[in-house]
N, C-alpha and C positions, 0 to 999 in steps of 0.2 A: 466348339473346337474355334481357334482364333483366325482373324482374318489372315491368308496368304499375302505375304506381300509378294505384287510383281519387282522386275528387276530393277526399273527406277527408284520405287522406295528402296529398295535393298541399298540400292550402293548411294542414295544419302543418305542412310543412317551410318553406313559402311565406312562413309567419310568424314562423318561429322569431326570426327579427331582431326583429322587436316583439314577439311574446308572452313568447317565451321568454330576450329579452336577451340572445342572443350577440352577441358581439365581432366585432369586425372593420371596417374603415375603409368597405366597400362598403354599410356600412349606413345610409351618409350620401347616396348618389347613385347612381341608377340605371348599373344592370353588364350587362354579356353574360354567355355564359356562363364566358366564360374571364376573369372579374373584372377587365375594360376599361371603363372608364366607357363610357354610350352619350351621344348627342348628343340635343340634341332634335329636331334635322332627322330622327336615325334612328330616332328614336322616331316620328313623324310622318309619314314617308316611307314608303310598302306599297306592292306593285301588288295586294295584294287586299284592304287594307282602307282604310272613310274613318274620318275623328279629326271629333269636335266636343269643344269646352270644353265643363268641366259644375266643378263644385266640389258637395261629396258633401254629402248629407241626411241620413246617418245618423247624427250626431253634430255637437255644436254647434262642432267644430275647423273644421267645412268645408273639408276640404282639396282643393284644387284639382287636377286631372287633364283627361284625354282619356278619353273613349268610343269605341271602335274596335268597328265591325260590320262582317261579311263578308256582301258584296251584302245591304246593307240590314238583315241581323239583327244581334241582338246579339253581342258576341266575348267583348271583356274593358275593365275600366277600371285605367288607369294614372296613377301620379301625375304632375304635372306639373315637372318638375326648374327653373325658374324660382318654383316656390311657397315662401317659407320655414315655410308651416305642413307639407308636407309632404315635400319635398325630394326630389321626385319618386316618393315611394315609401307606398302606400298599403297600411291595415290590414286586416287580414282581415275587418273589416267592411266598408270601402269597396270592397273587390274582388269584395263577394259584394253590392253593390248595384244589381248585374244583377238579383239576385232581386225587388226590391222591382219591377220592372216586369214580370217571367215570371209574376207569383205568380198562379193564377189563382183562388185567394180572393177578391182584389182588389172593392174596390166597383165598379160596373159602369154604375150608373146612377141619377138619384136617386129616393128614396123616401118616402111621406108614409106616417103610420101611421094603421092601420082601427082599432086595437083602444088598449085602456087601456096607460098604459105599460111597458116590462117585460115582456108580450107578445114583443113583437119578429113584431107581423103587419103587414106594411108590404105598398104598391101600388107599382108601379112609374109614375111619372109623367115628363110631359116639365118641361126647363128652366124652360118658363114656367111651369108650374103650380106647379115648386116656390117658386120666386122671386115668385110673386103669393101663396102662401101664407107667407112668410115675411114679406113688406112688408106683407102687411093685419094679420096679428098685431102689427107692431111697431109700424104707425100708431096700432091700436088701443090698445096699451101708453101710446104718448107720450103721446096723448090723455087718456087715463083717469087713468094715474098721474104721466106726465114719464117725457122721455127718459134718466135718471139712474137709471129701473128695468131698464134692460138691461146687461148686463156681457156681458166679451167673455174667455176663455181663450185664452190660445196658446202653443202655443208651436212651432219651427218658423220659416222662411225669410217662406214668403207670409202669415203673424199680422200685418208690416205693414201691409198692403193693409188688413186687418179693423179695425186701430187708427184707420186715417186713417179708414174709413168709422164706426164708434163714436161718436170724436169729434166728427166732423161733424153725426151725429144727434141729439150733446148729451150725452155720457153721457161722463165718465172712470173709471169699473169697469172696467178692464183690468188683468189680474191673468197673468202668466206663473207656474205652480206651482213653477218654478225657483229663484223667491225667496223665498217662505216655506215650500217643502218642502225644499232644496236649499243657496243658495250665499248667502242674505239674511242671517247671521249674518255672514258672512264679511264681505261687502261695507261692512256698518257697523261693524263692527270695527276694519276698517282706516280707515274712513275716520274715526272718532273720534280714530285715533291719528297717522294721518298726511293727512289732510284730503284724502284721495284711495281708489281703492278699487285691487285687484291686475288687475282686470278678465280678460276672457275675447277669447283664451289669455290665462293667467296669465303677469303680467310675469318671470318665477320667471327666472333668467339659469342656467339649471342646467350647461349645456355647457363652463361656466368654475368652475364650483363647484369647492369643495375639501372640503365638507361639506353631504351633504343630508341634513334629521333630518323622517322620515312620519311624522306622525302620524295614523294611518286615513286612509291617502293611498294607495291602492293601485296606483300605479303597474305598467303591465303587465296590471293586470287593467280598469282604467279606456278603456287603449287612447285616450289622448290622444294622436293620432299623435307630434307633432313634441315635446312632452315624454317619451315612450317613449325616441324618439334622442336627443334630451339627455342622458337617464338614461343611455344605451350608451355614449354619448362620454365624459362624467361617469365614468362605470363602469370605463373602459378606461385614464383618464388619472389612476386613482388616488384618487379622493376617497372620501374617505368616507363611509359612506352608515348613518344610527343610521334604524332603525325603528321605532316603536313601538306594536303593535297586539295581542290578544289571539289571532290569527292568527299562522299562521308563512304569510304570502303571499307573493307569488313577488318581492317587493321584500325583502321580509325574507332572502329567498334569495340577497341578491346584496350582503347587508350585510355590514358589520363589528360590527355589536351588534345583536342583536333583544330588546326588550323586551317581553316577552308581559306586560302590564299588563293589572292587575286592570277591567273594561272598568267608565266610568264615573268614574273619577279620573284623569286624563288634564288636568284643570287643578291638581289636588296636584304631579304631576309637573312641568306646566310652572313651577309658584310657585316648588318646590325647585333647578330650572333656575337659573331667577332670584335666588335666593337665593347658589349658589355663586358665580357669575358678577358678583355686589357683591361679598361678604363677603373673595373669594378677589382682588377688585378685577384680576379679567382683562376689564372689559369698556374699551370702545375713550375713556378717558377725554377725548381730544382733541373725538370728536365727539359724545359726551354733553354737553359743556360747550356745544358751539357748537351743537347741532341739538336738544337736547330742553329739556321743562318738567316740572319736577315730581321729577326723581332723587331728591333727600332725601324727599322722602313715600312712595316708593315703596322708598328703603331701608328706611325706617320700617315700612312695611306688610308687608313680607314676612321682616323679623327672623326669624320664630319657624317661617318654612316650610323647617327645613332636614331635609336628604336624611333624618333621621333622623326627622322631623316625618313625612316622604312615603311612608318605607319599610310601615310597618303599613295603611296606605291604599291602596298602590298595588300590594304585594308588591315593589316592584323594589330594589333591596339599596343601601344608602347608598354603598360604594364604588360602584358603576354609574351610580348619578347623579352621582358626582363626575368620574368618569373622563369620563362621554360630554359633560357641560358643558366641562371640560376641552379636547376635541377641538374642539368648538367655538370654544372661543375662540383656540386653534390655529390653527384656520385661516380667521380673521376676516381682512377680512371676506368676504371668499368664502365667504360661509355663509348658509344657507335653511333657517330654521325653516319648513318649506312649510305655505301659510297652507290648502292643502284645495279640495275642488269640493263634494263634498255632505257640511255640518256640523251639519246637523239633529240630534243625538244625544238629549241631558238635558235641553232645557231652560236652562240656562246657557250658551249656545253663543257669543253675543257676547263675556260677558265669559272662553270659554276661548280663543276665535281671539282674542281682544286678549291676551290674555298672551303670545301667539306671537310677536303683533307689535310688543309692548315689549321679547321676546327679542329680535327680528330688533336693534330700535333698539342695546341694549345694547352689541350687538356689530359696530354699525357697518355693515348690510348694504346698508340701503336705497341705493338711487343707489348702487352700486360695483358694478365688475366680479367676476363670482360669487355677486351677488344678487339686488338686482330693478331691473332698469333700465329707464329711462324710457321707455316704450312710443311708436309715432308710428305714427298713423292718417290716413290721406287723407281731404282736405276734399274732398268733391263736392256739388254744391251742386244741390240738391231744385225740381222748376217749383214755382214759390209759386200756392197757392191762396187763399181767402177764410180769415179767423183763426175759428175755432173757438166756437162758441157756450160760452159759459161753464156750465158748471154748474151746479145750487144747489145742489145734496146731493151726496154721497158714500159708499162703503162706511165712511169714518171714523167719518161720523156714526152708526152703529150702535155705533160703540166709542170713545165721545167720551174717554174718561180712561185706552185700554188705547194700550203700543204706541208711543211718543210716537217714539219715533226710529227706526220706519218712512217710509222714503223712498219708496216702490212698495207697490201696491197687495196684500196679501194674498189669495192664492187664497183658503184655509182663510177668511177672514172675507169675502168675499164669498157663499162655502158658508153660512157663519152667518143673514149677513144676507138669504138666502134665504126662512130658515125665519119665517116670520110671528112677533112679538111685540108686547106689549101698550107697548111702549115707543118702537117703531118706529112712525114717519108713512106709511112704506111701502118694504115689502120687496121684494128685487126680483124681478121678474117673466118677465123671458127672457135668457135664456143663448146666445149663441152660441161653439161649442166649438171651436177648431180646432186641429187636429192634438195632440190631447191626450186619452188615455183617463184621465178623472177618477177614475173608479169604481176604477181601479190604480193611479193616481197620487197622489187624496189619503186620507191615513188617514181609521180612523173610516170606512169604507162607509156604514156604514146612514145614517152623519147624510148625507151626501154624496146618497143617496137619498131619503131624509127629504125634504130640500130643491129635489131633480128634482120628486118628487109634488106641490110648490107652484107651479111656474112652469107662463107660459100659453103659451109657444115656449120649447123646445129644440131649439135647430140644431147636429148637428156635421158637420165637414166633415172629411174624413180619404181616405187612400187604401184602407185596409183594415177590415175590419167588427170591433168590437171593444165591451167590458162598455160602454161610452156609448154608440155608437150603437142600441144596442137599447131606448136609453131616450129617444132622441130622437123630436122630432116629423116632420122633415124630415132627410135625410141628405145629403148634398151630397158626391158622388164627385171628389177630385181626382185628377187625374193624377200621377204621376211626379216626382221631381225631372229625370229623364233623358227627358221628354217637356213640358220647356217652358221658357220663359226664364222667371227670377226676378230681382228687383234684385241691382245688383254687392254681392259679398261683399265688406265694408270692416271688415276686424278688424284689431286695433291689435296688434302687435308691433315687431319689432326696426328694420324700414324699413315705411315707408306705403306697402300696395300695394292693387290693386284688383283683382278676378275677375270673368268671365263665365262664367255658367252658361246656355246655350242648346240648344233640343231636339234631343235625337239621333233620337229617334222622335217619329211623330205619335202623339196619345196614342191609348192602346186603350178600346175599351170606348167607351161615354158617359161618360166621365171630363173634365174641363176643369181647367185652371189656375185660381189661386185668384185673380190677378189679376182675370180676365175676372169670374169671378164678383162680387168685390168693382165691378168698376164695374158690370156688370148692376143689383146692387142697390141701389147709389147713384142709377143713375137712376130707376128705381122710386121711389124714397126722395125725388125731388129736390133730391137731392145732387151732380149728376153734376159742378158746378165743383170739387169736392174731388178729384178726378180731371181733370186739364186733357188727357190722351192718353188716349181708347180703347182705342189701342193700345198694348203691355208696346214695343216695338220701338222706338216714339216716344219715351215715357219713358226707355229707355234712351240713344237718341241725343240725347236734350237734357243726361242729364247725363254719357254720355261725352266730348261737344263741350266742356264745361268743362272738362276739362283736358286737354283738345289731344289726343284720342283718339278713338275712333266704332266703332260694331259692327262694324263692317268689317275694321276693326284688330284690335279682342280676339276675333274668331271664329277671327285666323289667332294669336293672342298666348295665349291664355287666364286670364295672368296679366301684369300689369303693373305692373313695381316703379319708385315713384314717388323724386325723391331727397331725403335724408334732413334734415328740417329741425333737430332737435335732437341734440345727443351720449346717446349710450347713459346713460352713468356721471357724473353730475354732482353729485355731494356728493362733491368730495375735497378740502374746504378752501373751498370757494366758499360766498360768500353764498346764502343763500335763504331763503325764506319760504313755510312753508307754510299752506294752506288752512284752518287751524285758528283756531280764538277766540288761542292764543297767538300763533300765525304759526310755532311747534315742533312737534318730535313730541311728544307728549303720552302723556308715562309717566303722567302722572297728570291724568283728565278732571275739569274743573269740568261740562265738560255733564253729564255723566254724574249729579255732585253734587247738581247743582240739579233735575233729574228725580227724586231719591232714591233711586237707584243707587249702587253702590262704586265711587269713581272708582279703583281699582284694584283688579285684580279677587281675586275673596276666593272660597277651596273651601268648599264647603258636601256634607254628605256627601247622597248617591240612596239612593231605595229597595232595600236589597236582596230578592233574588229570595226566597218562600217555601220551605220544604224539597220536597224532589223536581222544582222547577223550577229553569228555568235561563235566563239573558238571552239574546232573541231579537236577533243580529245578522245582516246584509243585508250585499248587496255588489254586484258585478258581475262578468262573463265578457269576455274579451278577444274574444270574436265577437259577440257581444250589448249591443243598445243600452238596455236592461232590455227592457218586453215591446212595444218595438216591431218588433223585429225575431224572436221567437221561433217565427214563421210561415213565415220569409223561406225559401224550399224552398232555397236553395245553406246558409246559416247555418246550420241545422236541420240537415245535414249532418255539422257540428261538434260541436253542442249539441241533442241534443232534449229535456232536461230536468234539471232543477237537482237538488241533491245536501241532506243534511242532514249536514254534519260535525259530529261528536261524538265527545270523546274517548275512550279507549279504557277508561278507566275506570271513566268514567259508561257503557259500550258495557256491559261488565260486570256492574254493577250490576245494571242493567236484561235483561240477558239477551240484550241485541240484537246482531246478526250483522253486520258489514261485507256491503252489498247486500241486505239484505232493507230492503222498502217500510213505512213506519211510517206513523202521522198525528200530528201535532202537535196539541196542545190548550193554549189560553191560559189564561191568568188569570183568564179571564169565560167561560169553557167554551166557545169558539169551534175548530171544529175542521176542520183543513185538508184538501184530498185528501192522500189517499199521497205518501210522498214519499221517494227512496230513501235509506239511510243509509250517509256516509262515513262510517267510524272511522279515526280520524287522530290520532297526536300532537303534529301542526299545530295544533290549539285545545287552549283550555283548559278545564278539567271545570265551570266554572262559568258554559259561556255552549255556545249554538251557532249555528252559521251556516248562510245560506243564500242564493243568490245571487236577485234580484228580478225579475219580470219575466214568471214563468212560470204555470203552472195558469190559466191562461184558463177563462171560464166563456161565451164565447164561442163556440158551437156551429158557427158559420161558418167559424172557423179552424182547418181539417181537420189540419194540425201541430202547431198549438198547443193546441189543446181539452184540458183535461185531463191534459198533459202536466207529470208537479211539482208541488208548489205556488207556492200566491201567497201570500205574505208580508204584505200589506197587508191583507188579512181577516183575520191576525190581531194586526195593529195596530190594537187596540181603543183605546186609552188611549195622551195625547200630553202634553207635557210644556210647555207655552206658554212663549218665551222674552219675560219680559213687558218687554225695552227693544224689539225688533222684529217681533216675532209669529211670528216661527219656530217650525213643531212637532218639536219634540224625540221622534223613535219609537221609541228604544232604550231604551224603560222598560217593555217588554212582556215577557215569559217566559212560558214552554213547558215542559210537560213533553210525556211519549210517549204514545199507545197505541198498542200492537201489532194487534191486529186492522184490516183493511184494507179488509175486503168493503164 
């Protein structure tokens, strides 16, 4: 008899198609053990299991799937074959979603703090007590300071209900940390260049590309499911992959070219590529002439940015820069300089991402097969409610002359506006924090704690205890995504689609859905008219009927793909007007010039690490979604702690051995938890790397507490992007301390 696999071994093997990027056509559809396609009917028909439609909440990709249970108990989660996000396959994180439901460390009942903040002394409370406490405080804040002095931080599906509540209350101070701490520079860079963004999931046509350029984009480790599957398909089809990264990542191992660039010099490389494309006349001349604005100004601006100029900056040799630029041009227009996701690095991030957007334009990839397609999104009406009251002020009033091109509220800005100052008429007095652990999410955690200490109300709504729940006045336990209905998933993609999340289980303990919480709070605040339906089932029925469906039908389908209303590829010589001031793709931005910024990206050198220090880089692991899953009883079997990657030359200089534990100390003398060393040639000598989300200090997380090191604690400095306010966090340096006691 063969060896029986434990769960760790099984998931490693099952996840190889995604995490390991194994090739084979079976990766793109459900298959049986004999390699034959499995029909949806086969997946759903079983004599010993019940199935419920869902879409995953472990990451923003929100893959649709089916929850299977045996005799009412959790069994497994599989992908829905009709879903273009998952193509019937879930990644390791998605299959581990049942761990969120079964985790015994979950928040179980409402809590009200009884001692000073940070001491984590709470009493259990009823839902009525918790709601009365919150609404009493909110009414006092509204009366004394104005409704604008409440703010919402949100991440996750249920955040929409609290956005509705806070806007109805009279405040527009609503921020998702994913904007200022992750994707914001990308959004604004593409908006400035093309008049529209790349969206989520990204509109990249990776499955049809002939050349994919990844700059600090860790496909295969970030595990955005559909994108990883497309990467696999492109790799199978012989696409050239060029990976630019100081670290030999999973994607680099599948690449024709790995460019181990010196950290903080990516913009110099992008400008050198633009120089080669223009000077060697490799750009798409007809496309550039018809669709772009400012080509001659761009050509003049990058004249000196030759590969020879870039070489001493980036350490990438001139012939490699030229060779890779020619590879892109040979594949054009089926080429993608990937816009990335987490792009807040050094403070010049909007300009760096814009350089990549310009390069895509020169190669003619926007609106073309194998480049960037036109995404579709279903239009599903929502129930009408009264107009929101107009706020008299917002977070931007605290920063009237800063971040002029920020189109969304900055979470870091709201945090700063909470700290009283002599110039502000009113600092923010109340926070509702939904589904985001701000202590680990925002850089400079000491500033976050300082802001918290000036609040009159802090409400934390979450499934798990975390560092932020320890500072809250009231903690509201949300049930997991497997125990609730949520709003329809209406994400962009190649075709418009809707997906349903229905409860597979009754809520455990005394936890409740976010929709129910928001409705109850609205009633106590006199805002019920903004929630026309008390039951979410009635709300969903209204929306589904508007598109010719119903809750009953969607429980059977899970996903409904709607007719495609536009062509995927729309710039093959057709006339087209972009939503930019010029009506064209802006290689030169008059808007940036008007605000005093460089109209064409320009490289400026960044601070170097002091002697004995190394630039701190951070990233993701394929089985975890940052700190949200590092206590998950299934996913921690795959990775219990993070490691710090150190180059062998550096390890020898310090006498550090592979596998030993050390501590990291940053330039401001902040010291980390102990962390295991990974000595590897896969990282440059001038930097170190660790996965984000470990090193929890919340003792109630029994699997996550003190496991590995928290990189956020070491991020005490940021370079803020002056264009849109993104917090560049890869500007911190660390050295090593061998004592670990």
